[in-house]
N, C-alpha and C positions, 0 to 999 in steps of 0.2 A: 591287927595284921597277922597273917600266918607267918610264923617265925622263919620259915624257909625263904621268904622274900626280904627279910631284914637287911642282909648284906647289900641289896640293891638300893637301899635308901641311906647308905652311908655316903659321905662326901668323897670326892676324888680331887687330888691336887695335880695339875699338869706340871710338866718340867719347868715352866716359866714361873710357877708359883700361884697361878690362877686356880681358885677352888670352885668346884660346882657342887650343888647340894645333893645330888643322887646320881645313879648310874644309867638313867634313862635318857635317850637322845631322840629328838624328832628327826627322822631321816629327811634329806632333801627330796621334795616331791614336786614334780612338774604340775603346775596348776593352770596355765594358759589364761590367766585373768588379769594380767597387767594391762595398762593402757597401750595403745598401738605404738606409741613412741618409747615404750619400755618403762615409763615412769609408773610409780605405784598407784594402784586404783584403790578406791574406798573398799571395794569388796575384798581386795587382797589383804588389807589391814584387818578386816573383820575375820577373814579366814585364818590368818596367822594367829590372831588372838585366841580363836577357838581351839587351835591344835597345839598350843604351846603350854597349856596348863598341866602342871604336875611333873614335867620333864626337867632335868638338870641342865641340858644343853639342847638348843634348837638350831637347826641348819636350814636356811632358806632354800627355795627352789634355785636351780642353776641360773645364774644371772650373767648375761653376756658382757664381755669386756670390750667388744667392738661390734658394731652393727653388722660387720662382715661375717660374724660368727653366730648369727641368730638362727637357732635350730628349731624353735617352736613358735606357733602363733601365741600371742599374749605372753611372751617371755619377758621377765624383768631384765632391766638394764642396770649395769654398774659401769658405764662407759663415759659419762659426761657429768659436768657440774650440775646440770638441771635435774639429775637423778637424786641428788643428795637429800633434798627436803623429804621426798617420799621414803627413801631408804631410812632416814632418821626416824620416821614414824613407825616403820616396821621394827627397827632395833628397840625403840622405846616400848613398843607393845609387847615384844618378847620379854624384855627385862621387867616390865610391870607384872608379868606372870611369874616372876621369880627364876626365870631361866637365863642362861648365858646365851648371847646372841651371836651367831656365826652366819656370815653370808658366803654362799658358795660361788666362786668365780669360774667362768666357763667360756669356752669358745667351741663352736660346733665343728669347725674344720670342714671336712668333706660331707659331714652330715647336716650342714647348714642347708636351709631350704631356699631354692632359687627365687621363689616369689617373695621372700622376706629380706634378702640381702641386696645391697646396691647393684643395679644392673644385672642381677641374676648371676653374679660372678662368684661361684662357689670354688673354694680352693683348700688345699691341705698339703700333706707331705708329698704326695705323688698323684699323678693323673689316674683317675679311676671312675668307674660307673658304680653308683651305689644309691641306696634309698634312705630317706630320713623319716622323721616323725610323720605318721599318717599317710605317707606316700605309697601308692599302689604300683607305681612304675619308677624305674631308676632315673636318676639325673646324672649329668656329667660334672666332674670336678677337675680342676687343673692343678698343676704343681705350683706351690708357692715359690717365689723368688727368695733369695737370701735376704733382701731388704724387707720383704713382707714377714719373714720369720722373725727378724729382729724387732719389727714393729709389734708383732703378736706378743713377744716376750715383754716389751715395754708396756703393752696394754694390761697385762696381768699386774704389773707394778702400779700402774695408774689406778686400776680397780682397787688395789689394796689401799692406796692413798684415799680414795673416795670412801671406802669402808671405814677408815679411821675417822674421817671428817664427819661421817654420818653417825658415829657413836657405836658401831658394832664392837663386840669384844674380840672378834677375830675373823679370819677368812679360812675357807676350805678350798684348796686348789683341786679342781675337778680333773683328775687324771684317769677317769674311768669311762666305761659304757660307750666306747667307740667314738669319743669326741677327740678334739685336736691333740691333746697331750697323749692320750691313749694311742692315737693314730701314729704319732712319731715313735712310740715305743714298740709298735706292732710290726712284724715283718710282712704282714698282709697289706697294710696300708702304706708303710714306708719302704719304698723301693729305690730310694735315692742312692747316688754314688758319690755325693760330696760329703762334707763333714757332718751334715745333718742326717745322713744315713745311719750314723752310729746311734743305736736305740736310746741310750741314756742321755745323750747330749741335750736335746730339747727339754725333756722333763727337768733335768738338773738346772738348766739355764733359767727356767721359769721359777723353780723353787728358790734359787739364789736371788733372783730379782725381787720376789715377794718378800723374802727374809730381809733383804737390804732395806726396802721401803718400810717394813714393819719396825726394824731397828732404828731407822732414822726419824720416822714420823709418829710411830705408834706409842701408846703408853707402855709402861714397863712390862706388863703382863699380857700384852696383846697376843692372842693365840693364832698360830698358823698350823693348819692340818692339811693332809694330802689324802685324797680318795683314789683308789685304784681297783681295776678288775684283774683278778689273778690268772684267769684263763679266758680264751676265746675260742669259739667253734671254728673259725676260719682256718684254712690251711694255706701257707704256713701261718701260724698264729702265736699269740702269747701262751706260753706254757708255764707251769709252776717252776720249772728250772729257771726260766727267764725272770719270773717274778721274784725269785730268791735274790737274783742280782740287783733288782730294783730295791727290794727291802734292805739288803745289805748296804746299799748306797744311801738310802733315805735315812736310816737310823744313825748315820754319821752326821747328819745335818741337825741344826738346832730347831727341829720341828717339835710340835707339842703332842701330836697324835697322828696315827695312820687310820684310815677308814677303808675297810675292804668292802667292795660292792658285790653282794651275793644275792641270788634269787632265793636261796635257802641257806640259812646259817649252818645247817647240818650237812651241806653238800660235800661230795667227795671229788677228788682230783680225777679228771677224765682219762689221762693217759700219761705215758712217760715214766720216769724214775719213781714218781710218787703216786702212781695210779692207785686209786682205791682208798687213799688216806684222806682224812678230813682236812679240807683246806684251812679251816680256822685253826686247827691244832698245829698244822705245819707253820702257819704264820706266827702263832704265839711262841713256838719253839725258836723260830728265827729271830724274832724281836727280843725274846729273852728278858722281858721286863724293862727294857731300856726306854720305852715310851708306851703310852696307852694305845690299845687297838680297839676301834669301834667295829662291832660285828652287826650284821643286819641280814634279814631275809626270812620271810614266812613266819613272822612272830605275831600271832593274833590274839592269844589269850594267856591266862596264867600258866598253864602247862607248858606252852611254848616258851614263855619267859624263863621258867625254871630250867627247861632243857638248854636254853641258850646260856644261862648262868653256869650250868654244869660244864660247859666247854672251857670255862676259865677266862673267857673274854671279859675285860674290865668294864666295858661300856656297851650297852645294848641299844641299837637304834631300831625304832619302830616306824614304819611308814604307813602301809595300808591299814594296819591295825588301829592306828590313831585316826584314820579317815572314817572307818566304820564306827568307832567308838572313841570320841574325843576325851572321854573320862577313863580310859583304860588304866592309866597309871594311878589315878586317884582311887579307882575302885579296888585296885590291888592294895594300896596303902590302907584303905578302910576295911580290909578283910571281906570285900564283896566281889572277889574275882569270879565267882560263879555267875555274876550278873553282866559280865562283859559281852558285848555284841561282837562276835568274832567272825562275821560273815557279811557279805553284801546282800541286802534285801531290796530287790527292785520294786517291791510293793509298799515300802515304807512311805507314809504320807510326808514325813519330815525330810525324806531323801538323805538321811544320815547327816543333815545340816551341811551338805556339800554344795559348793557352787555348781550351777547348772552344767558347766562344761565338764567338771569332774564326774558329776552324776552320769552324764551321757557317755563318758568314756568307759564307765563300768557297765552301764546298761548294754552298750554295743560290744562289750568285751574287748575293747581296745586295751584296757588294763585287766589282767587276770585277777580273779578273786574267788575265794571259797564262797559257796552258796548256802542258803539256809538249810536246804535238804541234804547237804553234804556234811553237816556238823553233828 
């Protein structure tokens, strides 16, 4: 192994005492291959097995906490007792590969798809016209009632209970990427005038409920993490100034890590007081070592990994890079980083060993990717 990579193969201990073997994380990736009812499919188990070799921590695809929040075709569920058997197989598969198993718990909010939710009843913080996964035209979403908001909070707690029963090592609360928790934090999506119009109220309520269930039902070192998006393009939208308030609040909670959702780990703040500054650097300054931060975004090869390491982020999540080359981490460890496949090749006969749905998403450029002739 090139000695520059050695620090990334050191263990890390979370605030609750749980230790992972290295600093590589499988990012949560939408795969659309669960069964129609959200239970785990055979292909899903095989896919998770292939993508979790070599990493210290593996996070599953966003799994809905209530059918009312289903945002993708073939999305996994963590909303009912019938899900436990399949979820247990996923957790066991991840752990057999030596990784710590985290399930991401999620509600699509206004980004849920009308054709996938009961009665096409899409709802979120406020009434809005918006589009979701794969939609070419916008759909309508209505404002949630207070009772529905409390139910959504309880659903995140129930999902945590199911994760514990299924044998996962922890959960990641999905507060990013324009889904329900993000929506309540965003002034673009949340236009309420009741108590739920306060941007931190819903995210904190979800965190508190998940932590309560984890404390009451989980093992001593059960991990709870939180993923967030630091900025959004919409106006008025989430800014880095607003995100600082979120981070300042979350680091006072007994969470085990924060996970920033970035398209590029080297990206810079768009506007405002921190315009032009690296987002990851700001976040590391604000967190100040009080809990680990997972960084992610456009990490495809050894050079990208080293550049991410140089930011100072303690955990590096890789998504598309592990889709194109499932052995990315193992090749780095073996000193074969020059052999990493760091691009999508639509002519590969083995289709990068991807499920057909993911393969087609890259072929049609639904998911962006570097190409062979660009590397």
